[in-house]
SEGU-235878 format. One record per atom (N, C-alpha, C): x, y negated, z negated. Coordinates in steps of 0.2 Angstrom, whole numbers, plus 5000, padded with zeros to 4 digits. Atoms other than C-alpha are relative to their C-alpha. Example, Ala and Ser with C-alpha at 12.3 -4.5 7.8 and 13.67 -1.06 7.14 Angstrom:
! SEGU-235878
500450065000/506250224961/500449945000/499650065001/506850054964/499649954997/
END
This chain:
! SEGU-235878
500150005007/502849795087/500650014999/499349985002/504249815077/499950074996/499949935002/504949985071/499750014994/500449985007/503950065056/500550064998/499749945004/504650175044/499450024994/500649975005/503450285033/500350034993/499849975004/503850335016/499350034997/500749965004/502650465006/500550024993/499649995005/503350444989/499550064995/500149935004/503350624979/499750045004/500249964995/502750704995/500549995006/499449984996/503750775009/499849935007/500250044993/503850635024/499750045006/500149974994/502950665040/499949955006/499950044992/503150615058/499550005003/500550004997/501350655061/499649944997/500450045003/500650535048/500349935004/499750044997/501950395056/499549985008/500250004992/501350425073/499149975000/500850025001/499350415069/499949934997/500150085003/499750245058/500149945007/499850044996/500650165072/499549985004/500649984996/499350225084/499549944998/500650055003/497950135074/500249944998/499950074999/498949985071/499949955005/499950054992/499249945090/499250005001/500949994997/497149995091/499849934997/500450045003/496649865081/500749934999/499550064998/498149725083/500349994994/499750025007/498849725065/500649954999/499550055000/500249655068/500049934998/500050075001/499749475069/499750004991/500250005006/498949515050/500850004997/499449985004/500749575044/500549975003/499250054998/501949435051/500149954993/500050055006/502449365033/500549955001/499550065000/503449215041/499649955002/500250054997/503149045042/500049985007/500250004993/502648985058/500549965003/499350034996/504048855062/500650014995/499350005000/505848885059/500349995005/499650024996/507248825067/500550055002/499549934997/508348935077/500650024995/499550005004/509848925066/499750034992/500449965007/508748965051/499850065001/500249934997/508049105060/500650074999/499549965000/509549175064/500550024994/499649985006/510349155046/499650054996/500549965004/508749225038/499550035003/500549974994/508049345050/499150014996/500449985003/506649385036/499549954999/500450094999/506149185037/499950014991/499950035006/506849175018/500749984998/499350025003/508249085010/500450054996/499749975004/509649175002/499850004992/500449995008/508949264985/499449984999/500850025002/507249204987/499650085002/500649944999/505949364987/499349984998/500750025000/504149334990/499450035000/500549964996/502449394991/499849965004/500350034996/501449365003/499250005001/500749985000/499849435001/499750064995/500449955005/498649554992/499350025002/500549974999/497449654997/499550054996/500349955005/496149764986/499550045004/500649974997/494949894995/499850074994/500449965006/493749984983/500150095004/499849914996/493750184985/499650035005/500249974994/492550194999/500249955007/499550054994/493750085010/499849955002/500250074999/492749925009/500649954997/499650055000/493849755007/499549974995/500450045006/493349664990/500549954998/499750055002/494749554989/500750005005/499350014996/496149475000/500249934998/499850075001/497349314995/500550005004/499450024999/498749245002/500549954995/499650045005/500149164993/500449965003/499450064996/501249075004/499949955007/500150044994/501048935018/500250025005/499850004992/501048965037/500050065002/500149944998/500649145037/499249995006/500450014995/499549185052/499350024995/500549985003/497749205047/499550055005/500449964997/496549335052/499249994999/500650005003/494549345053/499750044995/500349945005/493449425040/499950065002/500049944997/493149545053/500550054999/499349984999/494949585056/500050044992/499749965005/495149615038/499750054998/500649955002/493649725035/500450075006/499949934995/494349835050/500650034997/499349975004/496049845041/499950044996/500149975006/495449895026/499750065001/500249934998/494550035034/500450055003/499549974997/495850075044/500650034995/499349965005/497250105030/499650034996/500349975006/495950185020/500050095004/500049944996/495750325035/500750035000/499349985000/497650345036/500350024995/500049985008/497850355016/499650055002/500249934999/496750505018/500250045003/499549974996/497650575032/500550024997/499349975003/499350575024/499850034993/500149985005/498750625009/499850085001/500249924998/498050795018/500550025002/499549974998/499650815025/500650024996/499449975004/500650865008/500150075003/499849935000/501451025012/500050054995/500049925003/501151195005/500250035000/499449925000/502451314999/499650064999/500149945003/502251494999/500450034992/499749965007/502451574982/499850044998/500249945003/502551734974/500050014993/500150005007/502051774957/500450034999/499449955003/503451864946/499550064998/500349925001/503152064945/499950014994/500249965006/502552144931/500250084999/499849945001/502852304924/499450055005/500649974999/501152364932/499949995008/500050004992/501552304951/500750015002/499350014996/502952324963/500049955004/499850064997/503752204974/499450005006/500450004995/502752254988/499249985000/501050005001/500952244980/500049904997/500050065002/501452054973/499649965005/500550054993/499951924980/500649955000/499850064997/500551784989/499649954998/500750055002/499851624983/500649925003/499750084998/500351424987/500149954995/499750055005/501251284978/500049935003/499850074997/501351094980/500749994998/499250035000/503251024981/500249994992/500049995008/502850974963/499550004996/500549985002/501551054955/499749954994/500250035005/501550934941/499749925001/500150074998/501050774950/499550005004/500549994996/499450734959/500149995010/499950004992/499450744979/500049925001/499950065000/499850554985/499849985007/500150004993/499350475003/500749955000/499550044998/500350335011/500149944994/499950055005/501250214999/500549955000/499550044998/502550125007/500049995007/500050004994/502550055024/500549935003/499650074998/503949955031/500449975007/499650024993/504549845045/500549954998/499550045000/506049725049/499549934996/500250085004/504949575042/499650014995/500549985007/503749655028/500150054998/500249955003/503349775017/499350014997/500850015002/501649845012/500350044995/500149945006/501649954995/499249994998/500650005001/500150024991/500050054993/499949975006/499650074973/499150025000/500549965001/498150184970/499850014993/500149985008/497150184953/499750074999/500549935000/496150354948/499550005001/500750014999/494650274951/499850005009/500150014993/495050264969/500249955003/499950074999/495350064971/501050015002/499349994997/496950034982/500249935000/499750055000/498049884979/500549985005/499650024995/499049824995/500449944998/499750055002/500449704992/500450005006/499750034993/501249625007/500649964996/499350035003/503249575002/500449985003/499350004996/504849545009/500350065000/499849925002/505749705012/500550004996/499349995005/507149655002/499749994992/500150015007/506049614987/500150064995/500049935004/506549714972/499450014995/500749985005/505349794958/499449975003/500850004995/503749804969/499750024995/500349955005/503149924957/499749974996/500150045009/503249824941/499549945003/500650064997/502349664952/499350025001/500749964998/500949784956/499750014993/500349985007/500849844938/499749944997/500350055004/500549674932/499449975002/500650034995/499349624947/499450044996/500749975003/498249774939/499949984995/500350025004/498449724924/499649944997/500550065000/497749564927/499350015003/500649984996/496349634937/499650034994/500349985003/495949744923/499749954994/500150045007/495849604910/499449945003/500450064998/494949464922/499550035005/500849974994/493749584935/499850054995/500449935003/493449744925/499649994993/500250025006/493149654908/499449945001/500650054998/491949534917/499450015000/500849985001/490149564912/499649985006/500350004994/489549494928/500250035007/499849984993/490649584940/499650085001/500349934997/489749734950/500650035002/499649954996/490749884953/500250015006/499950004994/491549904969/499649965006/500350084996/490749734975/500749955002/499550054999/491849594981/500249974995/499950035007/492949504969/499949935000/500250074999/492349334965/500049974993/500050035007/493249274947/500649965000/499450054999/494149114946/500550014995/499549995005/494949174930/500550055003/499549964999/495749314940/500549965006/499650074995/496349184955/500549964996/499550055002/497049064944/500550034995/499449965004/498049194931/500450035006/499649984996/498549284946/500649955004/499750054996/499249134956/500549964994/499450035006/500049064938/500450055000/499549955000/500949224937/500650005005/499649964995/501649254953/500649935002/499650055000/502349074953/500550004995/499550015006/503149074936/500350075000/499749955002/503849254936/500750005003/
END
């Protein structure tokens, strides 16, 4: 398995979270899912472009959407030649990531904090409390998972829905791409009167506009 690097944006990194995730990915053989590389490549091409891309090309491999309960509600590949998994494997992946995301969120460190002394209190009687590293920001879980061949970026909405985007590790502006995908999701899925919340997404208009936008960006 390729070496993994874990990033908890806005929270302090945790080696414990990385170890847990690596073990769970090995348990479920998830590297088969995350190989975002065409199956057939020449030796010279592989040596020149270890990420499976030509110079200057930055691609989106696939998109996975998980509901707030950890259920898989959408999966789609955008590149030919990617290895396929069974529906059951995708369901296992969704549940595994949901659990790891919750674990990493709980690992956010809490720092001791002393309230300022007042005229009626002395330094020895000041109550001790605790605070988060960035009190103005909500606690976040796993947001970026990267190997030498792909990057997984997670965007979680306020309702708990998670968008997992698999891209080339060198692809820039991934956050803006996910933001646009979420915008399309809001327009063509959430505003669809026939869509039931937390259920699998089967909206042709969303599929069509998503594919068109990714090809034309």
